[in-house]
Structure formats: structure tokens, C-alpha cells
N, C-alpha and C positions, 0 to 999 in steps of 0.2 A: 803423741810420740810414737815411734817407731821402736817396739821392741828388740833386743840383740837376740831374742829366742821367742819359738812361736807359742807364746803363751795361750792365745786365742784357740788355736788349733790343740794343741794340749788338752784343752777344757774340753773341746768337742769330741775329738777323738780317745782319748783314754777312758772316758766311760763307754763308749762304743766296742773297743777294745776289749776292754775291761768284761763286759757284758758277754762277750763270745767265749770269754777265758769262763767265765760263771757258768755259762751254757755248758761248759765242756765238762766240768765237774760232776754232770751225769746225775741222775734221780736218786741215785745208792749213796752220794756225799753230800748230802744236805747241809753237814756241818761246815764243808770245805766250800759249797757254795755261798752260804752265808759268810764265811769269813773273806771271801774273796771279793764279794759285793760291799763288805762293809769299809775293806781295807781301800779299794776304788774310791767308793764315795767321798773318804775321809780324803783321799789325796785331792780329789777335784776340788773339794773345800779349801784345802791349804793352797793350792794352785791360784784360786779366786783371791786369796789373801794379797799376793802384790799387784792384782790387777786395782784392787784397792787404794794400798799404800802408794802404788807407783802412779796411780792417774793423777794429770793435774789438773785439779779442779776449777782453776781460774782460766782455761782455753775452753773454746766452744766447740771445736772440731773433734774429728774423729782421732784416738789415740791408740796404740799399740797396733799399728796397720800391718796388715797383711796382704800381699799380693801377688796373684801367678795366673796366667793364663790358663782357662780350662777346655773353653770350646771357640777356638779362633774364629772359625768361620761366622760365628754370631757376635763376638765378641764378648763372649760370657767369659767372668773371671771367679776364681775362686778368692773372692776379695772379703776382708776381714778387717773388722773396726769397731771401737766402742766409743761413745760419749758418757756422761754422766748417767744418763737415763738408761741405755744399756747395762752399766756396771753395776747398777742398783737393782736390775731383775735377774742378772747372771747370779749374782750373788744371792738372791732369795733362791734361785734353783738349786745352786749347789747345797744350800743350808738345808732345805726341804728333803732333798733326796736324802742326805743323811738320816734324817727322822725316820723316814719312810723307811727304810731298810732296817734301823733299829727296830721300829715299831712291828715290820712282817718275821722278826727273830723268832717268837714263838707262837705266833698265830696262824701263820701260813704253813701246811704240813704236806700239803700235796704240791707235786713237783715245782718244788723251791726253787731250783737252779733256773727253771724258764722263767719264773714269776720274777726274780732278781734280776734276770738278765735284762726282760723285758725293759725294766724300769732304769737301768743303767743305758741302756739305747734311747730310751726316751729323754734321758737327761741330755745326753750330747748331740739329739735333735731340738732340743728347747733352747740349749746354749746357741745353736748354731742359729736358730732365728734371731737371737737379741744382738748376733754377733754380727750376720751378714750384711756387707754394705753393696753386693750386687743383687739386684732384686731376683734375678732368676734363680741365682744360690740361695737366697730368703724363701721362695717358691718351694724348693728343693725341701729344705728342712721344713718349712711349713707342712708339706704333705707329709713328709716321712715321719713325723712325730704322731700320726695318726695311726699307723700301723701299730706300734708296742700299746697304744691305748687301747685301741679295738681288740687286740688279743687280751691284754689284760682284763678288760669288761667282759667278754666273749667268752673266756676260759674260767676265770676264778669269780665270776659275778654270782648273783642270786639265781631265781629261779626262772625269771624272766631277761637272763642275761644276754642271749641271742637276740632277743628283738630293742633291747637296749642298746646292743654294739651297734647293729647294722642302721640303728636310729641316728645313733652319734656319728657313725662314719658318714652315711647318705647326707644328712645335713652338713657336714663342714667340708666333707668333698665338693659337693655342688656348689656350696657357696663360694669357696675357692676357685671355681672355674671361672667365676665371673672376673676376678682378680687375673687369672692368668689372661683372659682376653684383654682386659686392660694394660697390663703389662707387656703383651705383642703388641698391641695399637702404639704404646709409647716408645717402643724399639724402634718401628716402622718409622715413627715420627722423627726420632732424635739419633737413631743409629747407636744405642746405648743402652746397656741395664743399670751401669752405674748408678745409684741414688743421686750422685752430687750431680750428676749429668741431668737426671730427670728434675731433680730441683730448680736448674736452669733453664729447662723447656718454656717456650713460649706458646701456651695453648688458648685457642679460641673459647667463647663461652658455651657453646655446643658442644666441644671437645669435651670442656672441663664438666659440664653436667653429667655426659655418659661415664665417664671415669669416675666422679664422684659417687653415682650408685653403684658402679662396678666394685668398687672398694669397700662402699656402706653394706651391701649384701655379704660380701666377702667376711668383712671384721664383724659385722652385727651379730652373725651367727656364732662366731667365736667368745663374744661378750659374756653370755648372749644378752644381746636386747629384746624387748618386746616388739612384734608377736613372734620373734624367730627362736624364741626361748624354751619351746617344749620338750627337746630333746635331752636337757640339763636335768630334769627332776626324775627322769627314766635312768638316765646314766649313772646318778649319783645313787638312787637306791639299788641298782642293781652291781654297782661296781665295789670289789673289796675295798678295805678301809683305806690302803696305800692310794688305790686308783682314785678315789674320792679325794683325797688330801691335795694328790697332784693336780687333779682335774680342777679343783677350786682356788688353789694355792699357786698355781703357776699358769695352767694351759688359758684359763679364762682371759688373765694377762695378756695374752697375746693378741688379743682381738683389741684392747686398749692402746698397745704398742703399735698395731699395725695404722689406727688413726693417727697416730702423733708421728710416724716414720713416713707413711703413704699419703693418706688424706689429705691432713692439714698444709703440709707445706708445697705437695704437688698441685693440688686444685684449691687454692685459697679462694678464689673468686667464687668458684661454684660453692665451698663451705659458707663462705657468707650470706650466699642467696637459699641455701636450704637448712642453715644451722636451726632453723626454727622447726623444721622435721625431727632432727635428731635431739631437740633440747625437749620437745612432745613427748617424745618416746622414752626418752631418759625419766621424765618425769613420770609419764603411766607406770614405768619400771619401779621407781620408787616407791609410790602409793599404792597403783593396783595391786602389784606383785607382792607387798608386804602385807596388802589385805587377806592374799590369797594363803600367804603363809601361815596366819592367824587361825586358821582354819584346817591344817594339816592335822593327822593322826599320826603321822610316820616321823619319826625324829630326823631321819637321814631327808626326808623331803621337806619337811618345814625349813632344815639350813640350807638346801638346795633353792629352795625361793627366796630366802633372807640372801644369799648369795648373789641372786639376780637383781634385787631390788637394791643394794648395796653398789653394787658395779653400775649402776645407773647413773652414781654419783661420777665415776670417771669419764662417762661418755657428756654428762652436763658440763663437768669441767673442760673438757676439749673442747666443745663448741659453743659455751658460754663466751669463749675469748672473742669470737666476731664481733658479738655486740658490744662489749669492752673495748676494742681496739680500733673497730673502723666507725662505729656510731658514736661511742660516748668518748674515745680517746685516751681511754684509760690502760695503758701499756701495764702500769704497775698492778694494776687488777686483774689484768688477762695472766701476766706471770704467777700471780697468786693462784689463780685459778688451773694453770698447769702444774703448779707445784701440788696442789691441793689433788689433782686427780692421781698423780703419780704417789703421793703420799699416801693415797684409799688403796691405790693397788698394792702396793708393799705391805700396808697394816690389813688388808682384807686376806693376802696370802698369809698371814700368822693367825690371823683368826678363824678364819675358816677352816684352814688346815689344824687348828687346835679342836675346833668343837666339832670335825669330822673324826679325829683322833678318839676324842670322848667318847662319841657313838661307837668308836671300834672296842673301846675299851669294854663296855656295857655289853655290847653284843658278844664279844668273845666270850663273855659269863652266861649269858642268857639265851642268846642265839633271838632274839626280838627284838626290833625297833620301834613296835608299838609303844607308845607314848601310856595307854591305859595298862601295860602290862608291869609298870613303875610305881613308884611312889615311896619317899622314904629313906631313899638311898643314901643320905647325910648320917643316917643312923648307924649303917653298916661299912660304908665308904667315906668318912670324914676328909680324909685327904683329897679322895677323888671330887669330892662334893666343892671343898673349897676352890679347886683349880677350874671346876665345871662353871659355878658362880661368877669368877672371875673373868673365863672367856664370854658369858653369858652378857657381864655387864659392857666388857668391851665391845661386843657385838651390837649391842643397844645404844652405842656412842656415851658413856661413861667418862666425862672428863678424866683426865689423869692416865687413860689407855688410848694405843693407837687408834682405835674405833673413832674416837672424838675430833683427832686431828685434822684429817684429811677431809672428813664431811663439814667441819666447821670452816675449813679454808674455803671449800667450794661454793658453801652458802652465803658466805662473807663477799667473796666476790661477784655471786648472783645478784645479790641484794644491790651491788652498785649499777648492776645492767637493770633489775628488774626487782622493786621489793615483791611483787605480786609471785613471781617465778621463786625467789628465796623461800615466801611464806609456804609454797607447796613443797618446795624440796625438805623444808624444816620440818614437815610431818612426818618425816621418816624416823625423828627420834621419840615421836609418841607411838607411831605402829611400831617400830623395831623393839621399844621397850615395854609393848603390848603381847607380841608374841614370844617375845625373848622369857619374860617375866612368868608367862602362861606355861612355857615348857619347863622352866626352873621349879614353878609351885608344883606342877604335876608330877615330875620325874624326882626331883631332889627332896623336897621337904615334906612334912606330913609324916604320919605314922606309916609303918611299914606296910606294905599294902599286901603283901603275900609271902609264902615258905622261901619261895626262892630269892626274892630280895633281900628275907633275912639271913641267906646263906653266904652273900657275895663277900667277896674278900676285897680289902683296899688294894689299892696301887702295888705292882711287883716294881722291883729296881728299873726294869728298863722300861716300864710305862711311865714312872715317876720322873726318869731322867727326860723324856721325849717331851712331856706335858709342863715340866719345871723350866726345860729351854725356851719353850714357846711363851711360858708365861712369862719370861725375864724379857724376851722381844716385846712383847705386846706393853709390857710397862717400859721398858727403856724409849720406846718411839714413841709412847704418849706425854712421857716426862720431860723428853729431851730431843726433839724430831730434828735439832738443827745440823748434826751430820749429815743425814739423808739431804736434808734440803741444800745444803752448801753443796754437796757433791754433784747435786742436778742443776744448780743455779745456772751456771755460764751457758748450759745444754738448753736450758728453758726460757731464758734471756734471748736466744740466737733466734729459736722456734718463735716466739712471739714477734722478733723481727721480721722473721722471715712473712708471715701473717699480713704483716701491715702493709705490705708492696703488693700491688695488683700485678698480675700477670696480663690484663687486658691490655 
């Protein structure tokens, strides 16, 4: 459908303009900056509701379409549109940003106006990534969001924040250069940057192979996949709590979204040929990186490695479809795998955001993330402990929570392609339980470890609201994922149909 008013543009530029207004509040008016940022974030969330209610989930094409000429010489357009996949991720973005602003209300005291402005501008850039239907516009938003996150890590991060910020920027920026080269080649080949035109291009085997690896490098860094994942633990450990939440909940999903929007439909034959490589790297992430998480002494670093492991299910679900469609002829199982990958992305957004928020709650009180510095937190913070255990169980894939649904769908579809691959993927249920329960045992349970833990106070109202909302989201998606899968069903079916057709 085409909207009668530019809803997508409002969702992109309202946070950007709101960020500028928040910045103008100045350092001396932190209360005004907080109020302005919260108002803008809430308005963006409210505006995203008609995106969901007005979306026709029975149609597969782009809806809420906006088109305007931007750079006519190269036929680059300001082109926006959303399908069910985009709508789900935009809703996750606006929802998470509100929680991050609320979390920062009492925990950030230095340069509050700049901190909140950076998050609002980042929100606009991320919505732009999910809404862009012109490849060059996508690239602009894709690169633009690096700047506010670079500033967030570099200014408000920990002791090694400059190192972590530069490493984050270099990895992600250099990876996206390969995507830019691929997009330029596609433009020279077809004369258009519009995604619909790129999907229709007939590409030879060699062309597809080079483009496949260009996209793979760009999006593998963003997920991140093994072995280009090493920037993420450093970025998470040094980033402030809000930065870690947005990084894990939203920015990692842009890598998975890139595979779905670019790699799979543009170069399906190269995807078929090289799917084994991505599947192997995904399984390494699921198993090996999960084992690395088991030996971490820093809570944030453990959760960061956990994120890499769980995101391995996203790439596994995206690329196992080739074995299901072209080798086994199982279109239904391929659709299940794609649904599983998408549900896993949304679920991971809730769970990882909640886990990093919990670490932030503890850090604000004790100013340490070392697991050994805690113990017996349940005795002094019972409400916090209850929610922390819930999120930990979701992280371990407990049935009834969102963490189980996506992983189960991917494992079930993978089993139909190869029981052996499914068995390896299912090891995450054991490894995830191991490092998560080990974390819970050392931090939450047992006797009070020291005088600092004995003096801890339970959640305040602001923290309780954020964690309770995330808990409700984790349980709602875990118990009844149908609204989410229905939203994406037509888009997923269309993508599966595209993958079944060779371009050679």
C-alpha cells in the first residue's frame, strides 16, 4: 500500500531532528534533554504502531512506499518501503530505543544531551536501513549509523573505549566497502540501484560468486560471524549500558537483514554453491563461541560471546534453505527456516537487551562487571534476581520463552536437510545452559559474597519498568509467536520462491 502521509520518513527523520533538538538543550539542562529525548522516542514508537496495524500481512510486496528523485545522474532515489520483515525490525528498533532512553535517565550524568542525541540519531539511521528500497540509500544509512555508535563507545565507554571504538569502526567500515563495490558493479550491470531491479538482474556464475563474497564480508562482520567477530566483545565490554543494548538488540540484526535483503535474492545460485561455507561458520559460532563464553570472567564479555553464538542460528536458518529448496525440494521447511531466523533475531533483541540491562543495573551499584565480585545477589535484590533468572533461562532456550522458539524452528528445519547438522546446532541448548547457569549460580545464588553485595538495593521504579516490559516481551513471544510469524509470512514465502529460481 502507499500511505497518504510519509510515515516512514517521519520514523526516520523525527528521531534525527529530535536528536538535534536534544543536543540544543545543552549540558546545563540535563532534565530538559532527558524529557525531550523521551518524548521523541515515545512519538517514534507511537508512529510505528500504524505501520503494524495498517500493514496488509497477506501481501508480499513493499507497502507504505515513498519515492523521490535524489541523485538523477545515477538514478539514485530516496525510495522507502517495508514488507513484513522490515516492519518487525522497525518495531523492535522503536521499542528498544524508548527503553534505552529510560535506562539512561539516572545512570548517565555526563554530557547527557549529547548521549541522548546520539541514540536518537542512531535510531533514525537504523530505521532508514530497514526501510530503504534503493541500494545506495541503504548504504548511506548503513554507514551513517556507525558514527553515533562510534561516539557512544568512544566518549561514554570504559577504560579502553578508544581502542574498542576504533576497532568497531574499522571492522564494520572496511567490511561495508566490499558491499559498496558490489553495488556499484550491479549498477553498471543494470543501470539501477532499486532493489526490485537488482532482484531481476540475470547474473553469470562468476559474477554471482564475487558478489556473494562481497556481501558475505560486509554482513558477516555486522552479524558478526566467526572469524570476524572479535570486535564485538571489546565493543560490548567498553560500551555504556545503552550502547551495549542497542548494539546487541538492533545493530547485529542488520547483518542478518542484509543477507535476507541482498545476498539471498540477488545471488541465489552463488548462495546455493557456497551455502556450505556459511553453514559451517554458523555452526562454529554456535558451538565454539559458546564454549568461549563458558570461560569468561566478565559478565558483559560472557553475554557478548553468547550473542555471537545465538546469532549463528540466524545465518544457519538463512542458508540452510538452499539445501531444503534446491536439493530436497522442501519449500515448506525452507519457509520454516527463514521464519526461525527472523524470530531468532527479534527474540535475541529482547533477551540480549535485557541481559545487558541487568548487567548495567549491577554495574551502576558496584562499578564492576567481574563475576567473582558478586554472589548471593538474590538475598539483597530478590525482584532483580527473579527477572535476571527469567532472562537467563530465555538465553538458555527454555521452552515457554522467546529464546526457544526461533532456535527450535531452525533446528527442526535443519534436521530435514541433515540430522547431523541439526545435532551439532542442538548442542547450543547444552552449551547455552552451561554458561548461563554457571553465570546465574555465581552471581545470583549462594551466600552474600561481600559487604558491597550486602548493601545492594533492589530495582528502582525506572529499572523495574524497563526489565518488566522486556520480561513481558520475552514471555509473549515465547508463548504466542503467531502474530510475528503471520506478519512475516507472505514476505518469507516470496523470498523462498525467489530462491527456488536460478538466475543462470
